[in-house]
C-alpha positions in Angstrom: -14.6 30.1 -32.3 -12.6 31.0 -29.2 -15.6 30.3 -27.1 -16.0 26.8 -28.6 -12.3 26.1 -28.1 -12.5 27.2 -24.4 -15.7 25.1 -23.9 -14.0 22.1 -25.4 -10.9 22.5 -23.4 -12.8 22.8 -20.1 -14.9 19.7 -20.9 -11.9 17.7 -21.8 -10.1 18.9 -18.7 -12.9 17.7 -16.5 -12.8 14.2 -18.1 -9.0 14.2 -17.9 -8.9 15.1 -14.2 -11.6 12.5 -13.4 -9.7 9.7 -15.2 -6.4 10.9 -13.7 -7.9 10.7 -10.2 -9.3 7.2 -10.7 -6.3 5.8 -12.5 -3.9 7.4 -10.0 -5.8 5.8 -7.0 -5.9 2.4 -8.7 -2.2 2.6 -9.6 -1.1 3.6 -6.1 -3.3 1.0 -4.5 -2.1 -1.8 -6.8 1.6 -0.8 -6.4 1.3 -0.6 -2.6 -0.6 -3.9 -2.4 1.8 -5.7 -4.7 4.9 -4.4 -2.9 3.6 -5.4 0.5 2.4 -8.8 -0.6 5.9 -9.5 -2.0 7.4 -8.2 1.2 5.2 -10.5 3.3 6.0 -13.4 1.1 9.7 -12.8 1.4 9.6 -12.1 5.1 7.4 -15.0 5.9 3.8 -15.0 7.0 4.1 -18.0 9.3 6.3 -16.2 11.9 4.6 -16.3 15.3 5.4 -13.5 17.8 5.2 -14.0 21.5 4.8 -10.5 23.0 3.3 -8.6 25.8 0.7 -6.6 23.8 -1.5 -7.9 21.0 -0.8 -6.6 17.5 -4.5 -6.6 16.8 -6.4 -4.2 19.1 -8.5 -6.0 21.7 -11.5 -3.8 22.4 -14.0 -4.3 25.2 -17.8 -4.2 24.9 -17.7 -0.4 24.8 -15.1 -0.3 22.1 -12.3 0.8 24.4 -8.7 -0.5 24.1 -7.8 -2.0 27.5 -4.2 -0.6 27.5 -4.0 -0.7 31.3 -4.4 -4.5 31.3 -1.5 -4.9 28.9 0.7 -2.4 30.7 0.6 -4.5 33.8 1.6 -7.7 32.0 5.2 -9.0 32.6 7.6 -8.6 29.7 8.6 -11.5 27.5 12.1 -12.5 28.6 15.1 -14.3 27.2 14.6 -17.1 29.8 11.2 -17.8 28.3 12.7 -18.0 24.8 15.3 -20.5 26.1 12.6 -22.5 27.8 10.5 -22.8 24.7 13.3 -23.7 22.4 14.6 -26.3 24.8 11.4 -28.3 24.7 11.8 -31.5 22.7 8.1 -31.8 21.7 7.9 -28.3 20.2 8.0 -28.1 16.4 9.4 -25.0 14.6 11.8 -24.3 11.7 13.8 -21.4 13.3 13.6 -19.1 16.2 15.0 -15.8 17.6 14.7 -13.5 20.6 14.7 -9.7 20.1 15.2 -7.4 23.1 14.4 -3.7 22.4 16.7 -1.2 24.1 16.8 2.6 23.8 19.6 2.5 21.2 20.1 -1.1 20.3 18.3 -4.3 19.4 19.6 -7.4 21.1 19.5 -10.6 19.1 19.8 -14.3 20.0 19.1 -17.2 17.6 18.4 -16.7 13.9 18.6 -13.0 13.3 17.2 -13.5 9.8 13.8 -13.7 11.3 14.0 -10.1 12.2 14.6 -8.9 8.6 15.2 -10.4 5.2 17.0 -7.2 4.1 20.3 -8.2 2.4 23.7 -6.8 3.5 25.4 -4.2 1.5 28.7 -4.9 3.1 30.2 -7.2 5.6 28.6 -10.3 7.2 26.0 -11.4 9.7 26.5 -12.6 13.3 28.2 -16.0 13.8 26.8 -18.6 16.3 29.9 -18.1 18.4 29.5 -14.3 18.5 25.9 -14.7 19.6 26.6 -17.4 22.2 29.6 -15.5 23.8 28.1 -12.0 23.5 31.0 -10.6 21.6 30.9 -6.8 21.1 30.0 -6.8 17.4 27.1 -5.0 15.7 25.1 -4.9 12.4 23.8 -1.5 11.5 21.3 -0.1 9.0 22.1 2.1 6.0 21.2 5.3 7.9 23.2 4.5 11.0 26.3 6.4 9.7 28.7 3.6 10.2 30.8 1.3 7.9 32.2 -2.1 8.2 35.2 -2.2 10.5 34.2 1.0 12.4 34.2 1.1 16.1 31.0 2.6 17.5 29.9 3.4 21.0 26.5 2.1 22.0 25.1 2.5 25.5 28.6 3.1 26.9 30.2 0.1 25.2 32.3 -0.1 22.1 31.2 -2.4 19.3 32.8 -3.4 16.0 30.6 -3.0 13.0 30.7 -6.3 11.1 27.8 -5.8 8.7 25.8 -3.0 7.1 22.3 -3.6 5.6 21.2 -2.3 2.2 18.8 0.7 2.3 15.3 -0.7 2.8 13.1 2.3 2.3 9.6 2.7 3.7 7.9 -0.3 2.0 10.1 -3.1 3.3 8.1 -5.5 5.6 10.0 -5.5 8.9 8.9 -5.1 12.5 11.6 -2.5 13.1 13.1 0.5 11.2 16.0 -1.5 9.8 17.6 1.5 8.1 18.3 3.0 11.5 18.7 -0.2 13.5 21.7 -1.3 15.5 21.8 -5.0 16.1 24.0 -6.5 18.8 24.1 -10.0 20.5 21.7 -10.1 23.5 24.6 -11.1 25.8 26.5 -8.0 24.8 23.6 -5.6 25.1 23.9 -2.8 27.6 21.3 -0.4 29.1 17.7 -1.0 30.0 15.5 -3.4 28.1 12.2 -1.9 27.1 10.5 -5.0 25.8 11.2 -8.4 24.3 9.8 -10.6 21.6 10.1 -14.3 20.8 10.0 -15.1 17.1 9.1 -18.7 16.0 8.8 -19.8 12.4 6.3 -22.6 11.6 5.3 -23.1 15.3 1.8 -24.2 16.5 0.2 -21.3 18.3 -1.8 -23.5 20.7 1.3 -25.5 21.6 3.2 -22.2 22.3 0.3 -20.9 24.3 0.2 -24.0 26.5 3.9 -23.9 27.1 3.9 -20.2 28.0 1.0 -20.8 30.5 3.0 -23.6 32.1 6.1 -21.5 32.4 4.2 -18.6 33.9 2.2 -20.9 36.2 -1.2 -19.6 35.1 -4.3 -21.4 36.5 -7.0 -22.6 34.1 -9.3 -19.7 35.2 -6.6 -17.0 34.6 -6.3 -15.2 31.3 -3.2 -15.2 29.2 -0.8 -12.5 30.3 1.0 -12.6 26.9 -0.1 -12.3 23.2 0.5 -14.4 20.2 0.8 -12.2 17.1 1.3 -12.7 13.4 2.5 -9.8 11.3 0.1 -10.8 8.5 -2.5 -9.0 10.5 -1.0 -5.8 9.2 -1.6 -6.9 5.6 -5.3 -7.2 6.4 -5.3 -3.8 8.0 -3.5 -2.3 5.1 -6.0 -3.8 2.7 -8.7 -1.8 4.4 -6.6 1.3 4.0 -6.1 0.5 0.3 -9.8 0.1 -0.2 -10.5 3.5 1.4 -7.9 5.2 -0.8 -9.4 3.6 -3.9 -12.8 4.8 -2.9 -11.5 8.3 -2.3 -10.1 8.3 -5.8 -13.3 7.1 -7.3 -15.3 9.8 -5.4 -13.0 12.6 -6.6 -13.0 11.1 -10.1 -16.8 10.8 -10.1 -17.4 14.5 -9.5 -14.7 15.5 -12.0 -16.2 13.1 -14.6 -19.7 14.5 -13.9 -18.5 18.0 -14.6 -16.7 16.8 -17.8 -19.8 14.8 -18.9 -22.1 17.8 -18.5 -19.6 19.9 -20.5 -19.6 17.3 -23.3 -23.4 17.3 -23.3 -23.5 21.1 -23.4 -21.1 21.1 -26.3 -23.2 18.6 -28.2 -26.4 20.6 -27.6 -24.7 23.7 -29.0 -23.4 21.7 -31.9 -26.9 20.5 -32.7 -28.2 24.1 -32.7 -25.4 25.3 -34.9 -25.9 22.4 -37.4 -29.6 22.4 -37.7 -29.6 23.2 -41.4 -27.0 20.5 -42.1 -29.1 18.0 -40.1 -32.2 19.0 -42.0 -30.5 18.5 -45.4 -29.3 15.0 -44.4 -32.7 14.0 -43.2 -34.3 15.4 -46.4 -32.0 13.3 -48.7 -32.9 10.1 -46.8 -30.6 9.9 -43.8 -32.2 7.8 -41.1 -32.5 8.9 -37.5 -30.2 6.2 -36.3 -27.5 7.6 -38.6 -27.8 11.1 -37.1 -27.7 9.7 -33.6 -24.5 7.7 -34.4 -22.8 10.8 -35.7 -23.3 12.7 -32.5 -22.6 9.6 -30.3 -19.3 9.2 -32.1 -18.4 12.8 -31.4 -19.2 12.3 -27.7 -17.1 9.2 -27.5 -14.2 10.9 -29.3 -14.3 13.8 -26.8 -14.4 11.6 -23.8 -11.6 9.3 -25.1 -9.5 12.4 -25.8 -10.0 13.5 -22.2 -9.1 10.0 -20.9 -6.0 10.0 -23.0 -5.0 13.3 -21.5 -5.5 12.1 -18.0 -3.7 8.8 -18.5 -0.9 10.6 -20.4 -0.5 13.0 -17.5 -0.4 10.1 -15.0 2.2 8.2 -17.1 4.4 11.3 -17.2 4.1 11.8 -13.5 5.1 8.1 -12.9 8.1 8.5 -15.2 9.2 11.6 -13.2 8.8 9.8 -9.9 10.9 6.9 -11.1 13.8 9.3 -11.7 13.7 10.5 -8.0 16.0 8.3 -5.9 14.0 9.1 -2.7 10.9 7.4 -4.1 11.3 3.7 -3.4 7.8 2.6 -4.4 7.7 0.9 -7.8 4.8 2.6 -9.5 3.5 1.0 -12.7 0.6 2.0 -14.9 -1.0 -1.4 -15.7 -3.0 -2.4 -18.7 -5.9 -3.1 -16.4 -5.9 0.5 -15.2 -5.7 1.8 -18.8 -8.6 -0.3 -19.9 -10.6 0.7 -16.9 -10.0 4.4 -17.7 -10.9 3.9 -21.3 -14.1 1.9 -20.4 -15.2 4.7 -17.9 -14.6 7.4 -20.5 -16.6 5.5 -23.2 -19.4 4.9 -20.8 -19.4 8.6 -19.9 -19.4 9.6 -23.6 -22.5 7.4 -24.3 -24.4 8.5 -21.2 -24.0 12.2 -21.8 -24.2 11.9 -25.6 -27.5 10.1 -25.9 -29.8 13.0 -25.1 -28.2 15.5 -27.6 -28.0 12.7 -30.3 -31.6 11.9 -29.7 -32.5 15.6 -30.0 -30.6 15.9 -33.3 -32.2 12.7 -34.8 -35.8 14.0 -34.0 -35.5 17.4 -35.7 -38.1 18.0 -38.4 -36.3 18.3 -41.7 -38.5 21.2 -43.0 -38.1 23.2 -39.8 -34.4 22.5 -39.6 -33.7 23.7 -43.2 -36.0 26.7 -42.7 -33.9 27.7 -39.6 
């Protein structure tokens, strides 16, 4: 009896681990993809970035990233931003310039293009503060500053006028907004590492033409700047999600294989132990299909119990993660994932239960009762 219980427990554990691995991978991928898609929708997928380096790696024929070509490019400057936004024929809904310093981010224009993260306290920059370069700052939740504080940044003192809400890891933003320190470009001190022009709703070809005119590039010269869209990251992340899902399926497959073999072994043992019972049923008129159905139902029940254990464990884990404040990813066990797990377990039960059920149905009644 103890041996049968141990054999059953091991078989159900294999199925449970397999279903848990597959369901966990699907849940994680669905939650990440949904969160990022919502973030991109809120941030805006039509924002065009004018920068020195391309966001999408540009490889040569040998598959090598030509970093040396981009390192020699001139940086994108505030003057170029003012040149683009001063053109009467250019069409865009909003614009901003971001200058990246060692300790601060300089902003001119619509700072909302940098992040859609709401403010927990205070306010944003006014047009007057940006135009006059007043010593004011907006800081992230981890910047250890509150509204009204006076902070020293690159040797200058700034008044904190706004503090962003904590964003976490899954917020779509080109910078780490939780640790960011935003100041007006005219008030920024220290060296500028690089600059970016942000244009919402702009025509890329029109911007490319104007940038080439400003930089006086001849028709045979290549662009010495890059036009990027942050939606490229969503495509890249989709590939990562696909890889993670495949890994979960691979781990789950081997676990399910072990669990299925265990279920089949249990049914073979059950057939041998119940040979007399099977023989009596066949002698009193039970059909072969009836015997097969009995063992297939047992196989399905075992596999579904294993799936319920795996899904229950995953649901418990998700509930525990939701109680942890450090986990910002909203994990949800969807109905689709539950149905997928149940469908896989039922398929597993049928596949590994057919052979033992067929063996039981084909036993000779006389030999079975004699045994």
